[in-house]
Structure formats: C-alpha cells, structure tokens
N, CA, C and O atoms as a MOPAC input file, in Angstrom:
PM7 MOZYME 1SCF
protein

 N    112.08100 1    67.73700 1    12.98400 1
 C    112.18000 1    66.97800 1    14.34300 1
 C    110.69800 1    66.38200 1    14.63800 1
 O    109.65900 1    67.00400 1    14.41400 1
 N    110.76400 1    65.25000 1    15.10400 1
 C    109.48700 1    64.36400 1    14.87100 1
 C    108.60800 1    65.21500 1    16.32900 1
 O    108.97600 1    65.79200 1    17.35300 1
 N    107.38800 1    64.89800 1    15.72800 1
 C    106.29400 1    65.32000 1    16.86800 1
 C    106.23300 1    64.18000 1    17.59000 1
 O    106.58200 1    63.13400 1    17.04200 1
 N    105.71800 1    64.16800 1    19.13300 1
 C    104.93900 1    63.43100 1    19.94200 1
 C    103.92000 1    63.72400 1    20.08400 1
 O    103.54700 1    64.88300 1    19.90600 1
 N    102.92400 1    62.49700 1    20.55500 1
 C    101.44300 1    63.02900 1    20.52100 1
 C    101.18400 1    61.84000 1    21.68800 1
 O    101.50200 1    60.65400 1    21.60700 1
 N    100.58000 1    62.45800 1    22.68100 1
 C    100.05000 1    61.60800 1    23.85700 1
 C     98.74900 1    61.54400 1    23.98500 1
 O     98.12400 1    62.59100 1    24.15400 1
 N     98.09400 1    60.32400 1    23.93200 1
 C     97.04400 1    59.80700 1    24.13000 1
 C     96.60600 1    59.13700 1    25.71100 1
 O     97.14100 1    58.14700 1    26.21000 1
 N     95.68000 1    59.82300 1    26.22900 1
 C     95.26800 1    59.34700 1    27.32600 1
 C     93.80200 1    59.35900 1    27.36900 1
 O     93.06400 1    60.31400 1    27.12600 1
 N     93.40600 1    57.87900 1    27.79200 1
 C     91.70600 1    57.32000 1    27.83400 1
 C     91.51600 1    57.33100 1    29.27600 1
 O     92.38800 1    56.88900 1    30.02400 1
 N     90.44100 1    57.80600 1    29.69600 1
 C     89.81700 1    57.84000 1    31.14600 1
 C     88.44800 1    57.28300 1    31.09700 1
 O     87.69000 1    57.64900 1    30.19900 1
 N     88.09800 1    56.48700 1    31.93000 1
 C     86.64100 1    56.28400 1    31.90200 1
 C     86.47800 1    56.51400 1    33.42700 1
 O     87.27600 1    56.21500 1    34.31600 1
 N     85.08200 1    57.20200 1    33.54600 1
 C     84.77800 1    57.51000 1    34.55500 1
 C     83.24600 1    57.33700 1    35.03300 1
 O     82.39500 1    57.60500 1    34.18500 1
 N     82.84300 1    56.94700 1    36.21400 1
 C     81.56600 1    56.33000 1    36.45000 1
 C     81.25000 1    57.08800 1    37.60400 1
 O     81.99900 1    57.14400 1    38.57900 1
 N     80.04600 1    57.73500 1    37.51300 1
 C     79.60100 1    58.66300 1    38.62200 1
 C     77.89400 1    58.41000 1    38.90300 1
 O     76.86300 1    58.46100 1    38.23300 1
 N     78.27400 1    58.11600 1    40.28600 1
 C     76.55300 1    57.98200 1    40.98500 1
 C     76.20500 1    59.19800 1    41.33800 1
 O     76.99700 1    59.84100 1    42.02700 1
 N     75.06000 1    59.72500 1    40.98000 1
 C     74.17500 1    60.96200 1    41.67500 1
 C     73.49400 1    60.45500 1    43.10900 1
 O     73.53200 1    59.34200 1    43.63400 1
 N     72.90900 1    61.58800 1    43.50900 1
 C     72.09200 1    61.14600 1    44.62700 1
 C     70.84300 1    60.61400 1    44.25200 1
 O     70.02800 1    60.31700 1    45.12400 1
 N     70.60100 1    60.46300 1    43.07100 1
 C     69.47200 1    59.35900 1    42.84700 1
 C     69.32800 1    58.00700 1    42.31400 1
 O     68.46100 1    57.31800 1    41.77700 1
 N     70.96100 1    57.88900 1    42.81500 1
 C     71.18300 1    56.42200 1    42.17300 1
 C     71.20600 1    55.88700 1    41.00400 1
 O     70.84600 1    54.74700 1    40.71100 1
 N     71.89200 1    57.20400 1    39.89100 1
 C     71.66100 1    56.81000 1    38.66200 1
 C     72.95400 1    57.04900 1    38.34800 1
 O     73.57400 1    58.03900 1    38.73500 1
 N     73.52500 1    55.91900 1    37.45000 1
 C     74.82500 1    56.24400 1    37.03500 1
 C     75.08400 1    57.09700 1    35.65300 1
 O     74.15300 1    57.18200 1    34.85200 1
 N     76.40700 1    57.76200 1    35.35100 1
 C     76.69900 1    58.07100 1    33.98400 1
 C     77.98600 1    57.81400 1    34.04500 1
 O     78.70500 1    57.88400 1    35.04200 1
 N     78.38500 1    57.39600 1    32.54700 1
 C     79.54200 1    57.00700 1    32.57800 1
 C     79.94100 1    58.06400 1    31.22400 1
 O     79.22200 1    58.54700 1    30.34900 1
 N     81.28400 1    58.16400 1    31.46600 1
 C     81.70200 1    59.39400 1    30.79300 1
 C     83.31100 1    58.81200 1    30.15400 1
 O     84.23200 1    58.39700 1    30.85700 1
 N     83.31100 1    58.90700 1    28.93400 1
 C     84.61100 1    58.49500 1    28.54200 1
 C     85.55700 1    59.66600 1    28.04300 1
 O     85.02300 1    60.44100 1    27.24900 1
 N     86.76400 1    59.89700 1    28.35300 1
 C     87.52200 1    61.23000 1    28.08400 1
 C     88.59800 1    60.78100 1    27.29600 1
 O     89.31700 1    59.91300 1    27.79300 1
 N     88.91400 1    61.29200 1    25.90300 1
 C     90.09000 1    61.16300 1    25.27100 1
 C     91.00600 1    62.24800 1    25.13500 1
 O     90.44200 1    63.31900 1    24.90900 1
 N     92.27200 1    62.29300 1    25.20600 1
 C     92.97000 1    63.57400 1    25.27000 1
 C     93.90400 1    63.08000 1    24.10300 1
 O     94.46100 1    61.98300 1    24.07000 1
 N     93.96600 1    63.85200 1    23.36200 1
 C     95.04600 1    63.90000 1    22.05800 1
 C     95.68500 1    65.01400 1    21.99800 1
 O     94.98400 1    66.00500 1    21.79400 1
 N     97.14700 1    65.21600 1    22.14500 1
 C     97.65000 1    66.40800 1    22.61300 1
 C     97.03100 1    67.16500 1    23.34100 1
 O     97.01200 1    66.94200 1    24.55200 1
 N     96.43800 1    68.13300 1    22.85600 1
 C     95.93000 1    69.33800 1    24.00100 1
 C     94.66300 1    69.45500 1    23.63900 1
 O     94.06600 1    70.42300 1    24.11200 1
 N     93.94500 1    68.57800 1    22.76800 1
 C     92.29500 1    68.29600 1    22.61100 1
 C     91.95300 1    67.24200 1    23.42100 1
 O     92.72100 1    66.28800 1    23.54900 1
 N     90.63900 1    67.30900 1    24.12000 1
 C     90.22000 1    66.22900 1    24.58300 1
 C     88.63700 1    66.06700 1    24.48300 1
 O     87.97000 1    67.00700 1    24.91700 1
 N     88.17800 1    65.30100 1    24.11500 1
 C     86.71900 1    64.85300 1    23.73300 1
 C     86.20100 1    64.01200 1    24.79200 1
 O     86.96200 1    63.21400 1    25.34000 1
 N     84.83300 1    64.11600 1    25.18200 1
 C     84.14100 1    63.29300 1    25.99600 1
 C     82.89300 1    62.77500 1    25.20200 1
 O     82.18600 1    63.46700 1    24.47100 1
 N     82.75600 1    61.55700 1    25.44600 1
 C     81.66500 1    60.65300 1    24.84200 1
 C     81.02300 1    59.98300 1    25.75300 1
 O     81.67400 1    59.48700 1    26.67300 1
 N     79.85200 1    59.85000 1    25.70700 1
 C     78.82600 1    58.62600 1    26.26900 1
 C     78.69900 1    57.69300 1    25.49600 1
 O     78.78500 1    57.88400 1    24.28300 1
 N     78.40300 1    56.14800 1    26.15800 1
 C     78.20000 1    55.56700 1    25.53100 1
 C     76.52700 1    55.54600 1    25.05200 1
 O     75.66000 1    56.16200 1    25.67100 1
 N     76.30300 1    54.82300 1    23.99300 1
 C     74.50600 1    54.71300 1    23.55800 1
 C     74.23400 1    53.79300 1    24.61100 1
 O     74.82700 1    52.76500 1    24.94000 1
 N     72.98300 1    54.48700 1    25.19100 1
 C     72.07700 1    53.72300 1    26.32200 1
 C     70.77600 1    53.17300 1    25.63000 1
 O     70.22000 1    53.91700 1    24.82200 1
 N     70.25000 1    51.94300 1    25.87800 1
 C     69.01700 1    51.67000 1    25.54900 1
 C     68.11900 1    51.27900 1    26.40200 1
 O     67.38600 1    50.29600 1    26.29200 1
 N     68.18400 1    52.37400 1    27.63700 1
 C     67.00100 1    52.17900 1    28.69200 1
 C     65.86300 1    52.71100 1    28.45800 1
 O     65.75000 1    53.12100 1    27.30300 1
 N     64.94500 1    52.86300 1    29.14800 1
 C     63.93200 1    53.68500 1    28.79500 1
 C     63.87000 1    55.08400 1    29.01400 1
 O     63.25200 1    55.85900 1    28.28500 1
 N     64.53200 1    55.41000 1    30.05300 1
 C     65.07400 1    56.82400 1    30.31500 1
 C     65.65600 1    57.30700 1    28.99300 1
 O     64.96300 1    58.08400 1    28.33700 1
 N     66.92100 1    56.91600 1    28.49400 1
 C     67.64700 1    56.92800 1    27.60100 1
 C     66.59100 1    57.27500 1    26.23300 1
 O     66.66400 1    58.25100 1    25.48700 1
 N     65.66300 1    56.20100 1    26.18600 1
 C     64.67600 1    56.41200 1    24.93900 1
 C     63.74200 1    57.45500 1    25.06500 1
 O     63.33300 1    58.03700 1    24.06000 1
 N     63.37400 1    57.74300 1    26.16400 1
 C     62.66200 1    58.85300 1    26.26900 1
 C     63.42800 1    60.33800 1    26.23400 1
 O     62.81100 1    61.36600 1    25.95400 1
 N     64.49300 1    60.32300 1    26.47400 1
 C     65.49400 1    61.55700 1    26.19500 1
 C     66.03700 1    61.78100 1    25.03100 1
 O     66.50900 1    62.85200 1    24.65200 1
 N     65.97200 1    60.59300 1    24.33200 1
 C     66.21100 1    60.64900 1    22.97700 1
 C     65.14600 1    61.39200 1    21.88000 1
 O     65.53900 1    62.02900 1    20.90300 1
 N     63.81000 1    61.19700 1    22.21500 1
 C     62.69000 1    61.46800 1    21.98600 1
 C     62.22800 1    62.89900 1    22.32800 1
 O     61.58200 1    63.58100 1    21.53300 1
 N     62.57300 1    63.28900 1    23.47700 1
 C     62.28900 1    64.55900 1    23.87200 1
 C     62.09100 1    65.83200 1    22.99600 1
 O     61.03500 1    66.46300 1    22.94600 1
 N     63.49300 1    66.20900 1    22.15200 1
 C     63.36800 1    67.16500 1    21.32000 1
 C     62.13700 1    67.22500 1    20.42800 1
 O     61.22900 1    68.05600 1    20.44600 1
 N     62.29400 1    66.22500 1    19.68900 1
 C     60.81400 1    65.96700 1    18.49500 1
 C     59.81100 1    66.37500 1    19.31400 1
 O     59.11100 1    67.32300 1    18.96000 1
 N     59.56800 1    65.67100 1    20.63300 1
 C     58.39100 1    65.64000 1    21.15400 1
 C     57.90200 1    67.47800 1    21.59700 1
 O     56.86900 1    68.14000 1    21.49400 1
 N     59.13900 1    67.70200 1    22.04700 1
 C     58.99900 1    69.21100 1    22.30000 1
 C     58.28800 1    69.94600 1    21.04700 1
 O     57.12400 1    70.34600 1    21.01800 1
 N     59.29600 1    70.03700 1    19.97400 1
 C     58.79400 1    70.21800 1    18.76200 1
 C     57.45800 1    70.50100 1    18.18300 1
 O     56.87500 1    71.41700 1    17.60300 1
 N     57.22400 1    69.19700 1    18.63900 1
 C     55.14900 1    68.72100 1    18.19300 1
 C     54.44200 1    69.37300 1    19.05500 1
 O     53.32000 1    69.77000 1    18.74000 1
 N     55.00200 1    69.62000 1    20.38700 1
 C     54.05500 1    70.32500 1    21.35400 1
 C     53.97300 1    72.06200 1    21.08600 1
 O     53.05000 1    72.86000 1    21.24700 1
 N     55.36600 1    72.22500 1    20.61100 1
 C     55.34100 1    73.80700 1    20.23900 1
 C     54.43200 1    73.90100 1    19.21700 1
 O     53.53900 1    74.74300 1    19.30800 1
 N     54.51300 1    73.08400 1    18.12400 1
 C     53.72400 1    73.40100 1    16.82800 1
 C     51.93900 1    73.31800 1    17.07200 1
 O     51.15900 1    74.07800 1    16.49900 1
 N     51.58300 1    72.38500 1    17.90300 1
 C     50.22400 1    72.29300 1    18.45100 1
 C     49.99100 1    73.39500 1    19.25200 1
 O     48.79300 1    73.55700 1    19.48600 1
 N     50.51100 1    73.96200 1    19.60000 1
 C     50.29400 1    75.18900 1    20.62900 1
 C     50.37400 1    76.45400 1    20.03700 1
 O     50.03000 1    77.49400 1    20.59800 1
 N     50.99800 1    76.33600 1    18.47300 1
 C     51.21500 1    77.42500 1    17.64300 1
 C     50.01200 1    77.11300 1    16.77600 1
 O     49.46900 1    78.10200 1    16.28300 1
 N     49.38700 1    75.69100 1    16.43900 1
 C     48.25400 1    75.74500 1    15.58900 1
 C     46.89500 1    76.29400 1    16.45500 1
 O     45.94700 1    76.85000 1    15.90000 1
 N     46.96700 1    76.06400 1    17.75900 1
 C     45.66300 1    76.19400 1    18.62400 1
 C     45.49700 1    77.55400 1    18.50800 1
 O     44.40400 1    78.02200 1    18.18800 1
 N     46.94800 1    78.59300 1    18.84600 1
 C     46.70100 1    79.83300 1    19.10900 1
 C     46.21400 1    80.72900 1    17.81700 1
 O     45.50100 1    81.73000 1    17.90200 1
 N     46.77100 1    80.13800 1    16.53800 1
 C     46.33200 1    80.42100 1    15.15600 1
 C     44.66400 1    80.19800 1    14.85300 1
 O     43.97500 1    80.79600 1    14.02600 1
 N     44.28000 1    79.18400 1    15.76300 1
 C     43.01700 1    78.76500 1    15.35100 1
 C     41.85600 1    79.87100 1    16.36300 1
 O     40.78900 1    80.39900 1    16.05000 1
 N     42.66600 1    79.89000 1    17.66800 1
 C     41.70200 1    81.37000 1    18.43800 1
 C     41.75200 1    82.42800 1    17.70800 1
 O     40.76100 1    83.06600 1    17.35300 1
 N     43.24400 1    82.76800 1    17.35200 1
 C     43.07100 1    84.08600 1    16.81300 1
 C     42.19300 1    84.35000 1    15.52600 1
 O     41.83800 1    85.51100 1    15.32100 1
 N     41.77500 1    83.24400 1    14.54700 1
 C     41.21700 1    83.20500 1    13.75000 1
 C     39.51100 1    83.53800 1    14.30700 1
 O     38.78300 1    84.48600 1    14.01200 1
 N     39.32000 1    82.67800 1    14.96200 1
 C     38.07600 1    82.80200 1    15.64900 1
 C     37.72600 1    84.02300 1    16.50000 1
 O     36.55300 1    84.39100 1    16.57000 1
 N     38.86100 1    84.76900 1    17.25600 1
 C     38.23000 1    85.92400 1    17.44000 1
 C     37.92000 1    87.03600 1    16.50700 1
 O     37.02400 1    87.87200 1    16.62900 1
 N     38.92700 1    86.90300 1    15.41400 1
 C     39.02300 1    87.86300 1    14.32900 1
 C     37.30000 1    87.69700 1    13.64400 1
 O     36.58100 1    88.61800 1    13.25800 1
 N     37.01800 1    86.36100 1    13.66500 1
 C     35.98200 1    86.19400 1    12.71900 1
 C     34.67900 1    86.84600 1    13.77900 1
 O     33.69000 1    87.38800 1    13.28500 1
 N     34.83300 1    86.71800 1    15.00800 1
 C     33.83700 1    87.02300 1    15.95700 1
 C     33.75600 1    88.53300 1    15.75500 1
 O     32.63500 1    89.03600 1    15.82200 1
 N     34.63700 1    89.19000 1    15.55500 1
 C     34.52300 1    90.95600 1    15.47500 1
 C     34.25800 1    91.51900 1    14.37000 1
 O     34.22700 1    92.74500 1    14.26600 1
 N     33.96400 1    90.48500 1    13.11100 1
 C     33.96800 1    91.18300 1    11.96100 1
 C     32.91300 1    91.73200 1    11.98500 1
 O     32.92700 1    92.77600 1    11.33200 1
 N     31.54400 1    91.39400 1    12.66700 1
 C     30.26700 1    91.86400 1    12.25300 1
 C     29.86100 1    93.06600 1    13.22900 1
 O     28.78400 1    93.66100 1    13.19500 1
 N     31.10300 1    93.35000 1    14.25100 1
 C     31.11300 1    94.31000 1    14.90900 1
 C     31.55300 1    95.42200 1    14.08700 1
 O     30.92500 1    96.47600 1    13.98200 1
 N     32.72800 1    95.13900 1    13.46600 1
 C     33.41600 1    96.26300 1    12.60900 1
 C     32.72100 1    96.83800 1    11.63600 1
 O     32.75500 1    98.04500 1    11.39400 1
 N     31.77500 1    95.64800 1    10.77300 1
 C     31.10600 1    96.09800 1     9.66900 1
 C     30.06300 1    96.98600 1    10.39100 1
 O     30.17900 1    98.21100 1    10.35200 1
 N     29.26200 1    96.51200 1    10.90700 1
 C     28.22900 1    97.63600 1    11.71600 1
 C     28.73500 1    98.98100 1    11.98200 1
 O     28.13800 1    99.98900 1    11.60600 1
 N     30.03700 1    98.99900 1    12.74800 1
 C     30.38000 1   100.18400 1    12.94800 1
 C     30.94100 1   101.22400 1    11.72300 1
 O     31.07000 1   102.44700 1    11.76100 1
 N     31.19300 1   100.37500 1    10.74600 1
 C     31.54100 1   101.30500 1     9.48300 1
 C     29.86900 1   101.57700 1     8.73500 1
 O     29.51800 1   102.64100 1     8.22400 1
 N     29.09300 1   100.43500 1     8.83300 1
 C     27.72500 1   100.94800 1     8.10800 1
 C     27.17700 1   102.11700 1     8.80800 1
 O     26.35500 1   102.79400 1     8.19000 1
 N     27.60100 1   102.56400 1    10.35600 1
 C     26.59100 1   103.41900 1    10.77800 1
 C     27.70100 1   104.86700 1    10.75100 1
 O     27.46100 1   105.75800 1    11.56500 1
 N     28.69600 1   105.00400 1     9.94500 1
 C     29.51600 1   106.03400 1     9.93700 1
 C     28.85400 1   107.34200 1     8.88600 1
 O     29.18500 1   108.52100 1     9.01200 1
 N     27.91400 1   106.85600 1     7.90500 1
 C     27.65000 1   107.84000 1     6.89700 1
 C     26.55300 1   108.26400 1     7.77800 1
 O     26.43800 1   109.48600 1     7.86500 1
 N     25.67900 1   107.52400 1     8.48400 1
 C     24.69900 1   107.87100 1     9.25100 1
 C     24.85300 1   108.94500 1    10.24900 1
 O     23.90900 1   109.73000 1    10.34300 1
 N     25.93300 1   109.12400 1    11.05200 1
 C     26.54000 1   110.12500 1    11.94600 1
 C     26.45100 1   111.83800 1    11.35000 1
 O     27.08800 1   112.19500 1    10.35900 1
 N     25.63500 1   112.69100 1    12.07300 1
 C     25.44800 1   113.99100 1    11.61000 1
 C     26.07200 1   114.79100 1    12.64200 1
 O     25.65800 1   114.54800 1    13.77600 1
 N     27.01200 1   115.73600 1    12.53200 1
 C     27.53000 1   115.84000 1    11.04400 1
 C     28.92500 1   114.94800 1    10.89700 1
 O     29.77300 1   114.64300 1    11.73600 1
 N     28.80900 1   114.66600 1     9.51500 1
 C     30.02700 1   113.61100 1     9.31300 1
 C     31.14100 1   113.67700 1     9.80100 1
 O     31.80800 1   114.68300 1     9.55600 1
 N     31.62900 1   112.74400 1    10.55000 1
 C     33.11800 1   112.56800 1    11.15300 1
 C     34.01000 1   112.68300 1    10.27000 1
 O     33.74500 1   112.17600 1     9.18000 1
 N     35.19100 1   113.29500 1    10.41700 1
 C     36.43100 1   113.57500 1     9.63300 1
 C     37.22700 1   112.24000 1     9.94000 1
 O     38.04000 1   111.85500 1     9.10000 1
 N     37.03300 1   111.52100 1    11.09800 1
 C     37.76400 1   110.27700 1    11.67300 1
 C     36.95000 1   109.84000 1    12.30000 1
 O     35.97100 1   110.53300 1    12.57800 1
 N     37.07300 1   108.41900 1    12.78400 1
 C     36.21500 1   107.55400 1    13.47000 1
 C     37.03300 1   106.61800 1    14.14700 1
 O     38.02700 1   106.27800 1    13.50500 1
 N     36.89300 1   106.10400 1    15.27100 1
 C     37.70000 1   105.23400 1    16.10800 1
 C     36.77900 1   104.35500 1    16.69300 1
 O     35.67300 1   104.79400 1    17.00800 1
 N     37.06900 1   103.16500 1    16.88800 1
 C     36.26800 1   101.74900 1    17.07900 1
 C     37.12000 1   101.37400 1    18.33700 1
 O     38.32800 1   101.35500 1    18.10300 1
 N     36.73200 1   101.05200 1    19.70500 1
 C     37.62200 1   100.48900 1    20.59000 1
 C     36.86700 1    99.34900 1    20.99800 1
 O     35.79000 1    99.66000 1    21.50600 1
 N     37.10900 1    98.06700 1    20.93100 1
 C     36.50600 1    97.10600 1    21.23000 1
 C     37.02300 1    96.51500 1    22.62800 1
 O     38.19300 1    96.20400 1    22.84900 1
 N     35.96600 1    96.41000 1    23.53300 1
 C     36.07300 1    96.05100 1    24.90400 1
 C     35.25400 1    94.77100 1    25.02300 1
 O     34.10300 1    94.60000 1    24.62300 1
 N     36.26100 1    93.67300 1    25.80700 1
 C     35.53300 1    92.27100 1    26.53200 1
 C     34.25900 1    92.80700 1    27.41500 1
 O     34.29800 1    93.49700 1    28.43400 1
 N     33.10800 1    92.28000 1    26.71400 1
 C     31.98700 1    92.47200 1    27.53900 1
 C     31.99500 1    92.18300 1    29.07600 1
 O     31.12000 1    92.71800 1    29.75800 1
 N     32.81500 1    91.46700 1    29.59700 1
 C     32.97800 1    91.25000 1    30.71500 1
 C     33.62000 1    92.24900 1    31.48400 1
 O     33.80300 1    92.23900 1    32.70100 1
 N     33.98000 1    93.20000 1    30.57800 1
 C     34.81700 1    94.53900 1    31.53700 1
 C     34.04600 1    95.65800 1    31.31500 1
 O     34.24600 1    96.78700 1    31.76200 1
 N     33.21100 1    95.30700 1    30.64600 1
 C     32.13600 1    96.39200 1    30.89200 1
 C     30.87500 1    96.63000 1    31.80500 1
 O     29.81900 1    95.99800 1    31.77700 1
 N     31.19900 1    97.61100 1    32.56600 1
 C     29.70900 1    97.76400 1    33.82800 1
 C     28.52900 1    97.49200 1    33.15500 1
 O     28.47100 1    97.75900 1    31.95400 1
 N     27.26200 1    96.84400 1    33.91800 1
 C     26.09000 1    96.73500 1    33.51800 1
 C     25.42600 1    98.02600 1    33.31900 1
 O     25.57400 1    98.93700 1    34.13300 1
 N     24.57000 1    98.16300 1    32.08500 1
 C     24.06300 1    99.40300 1    32.13300 1
 C     25.16300 1   100.15800 1    31.07300 1
 O     24.51000 1   100.90600 1    30.34600 1
 N     26.12500 1   100.19600 1    30.85400 1
 C     27.12800 1   101.16100 1    30.49600 1
 C     26.78800 1   101.26400 1    28.94600 1
 O     26.43000 1   100.28100 1    28.29700 1
 N     26.91600 1   102.40500 1    28.46500 1
 C     26.92700 1   103.03900 1    26.80700 1
 C     27.49600 1   103.80000 1    26.57100 1
 O     27.89800 1   104.49400 1    27.50500 1
 N     27.82400 1   104.09600 1    25.42200 1
 C     28.42200 1   105.30600 1    24.77700 1
 C     27.21600 1   106.06600 1    23.91400 1
 O     27.46000 1   107.09700 1    23.28800 1

C-alpha cells in the first residue's frame, strides 16, 4: 500500500518586549518537525556567532593566569621549604617526623612565633 507524506511549513515571527524579532521556520514531514532560523548578518548576530570562541579564549586566558600565579606561589615557597629541611638535622633529639605548615603572613599576629 502506498504511504502518504504530509509536509507542513509554517513561518512565525515573534517580537519580544525588547522589540527584537525572531523568525522561525517550522517544517513538519510526517511526524518529524525541524525548526530553522535564517542566517542573520546584523551586528548582534555577528556578536553572538563569535561568542563561543571568545568564551573559550577567555577561559584559556584565565587558566594561563592561574597557572602563572600557582607557579609564582610555589617558587616563593621553595626557599622556606629548603630552609626547613636544612634545619632538621640540627634539631636535637632528631625528630622521626617533621611537619611544616605554611600560613600567610597576614594571618599571623604580630610577635607570634613557634
């Protein structure tokens, strides 16, 4: 038996409260519906089309800054850690374990020491 196919095309234009229009074309073939929007060449469309790439670039820039900050932090801690390790043999009696806790200077009360 032959099969029938129904094609329905609707164009709708919606205007939102910001007075911007969106045009949506709806195609229905049988029970399958697809929605398409025409290519826009407005400055807004250009801005929106480049948004994903700009977001990726901003994220990469943020990661690069974070990696640089982490590197600077570790680099500034190395002399403190080395000094701690070099002092261990001088401690009497020799400790079986040693623990170093690094605290930001701004969190330490004036005159406080271990």
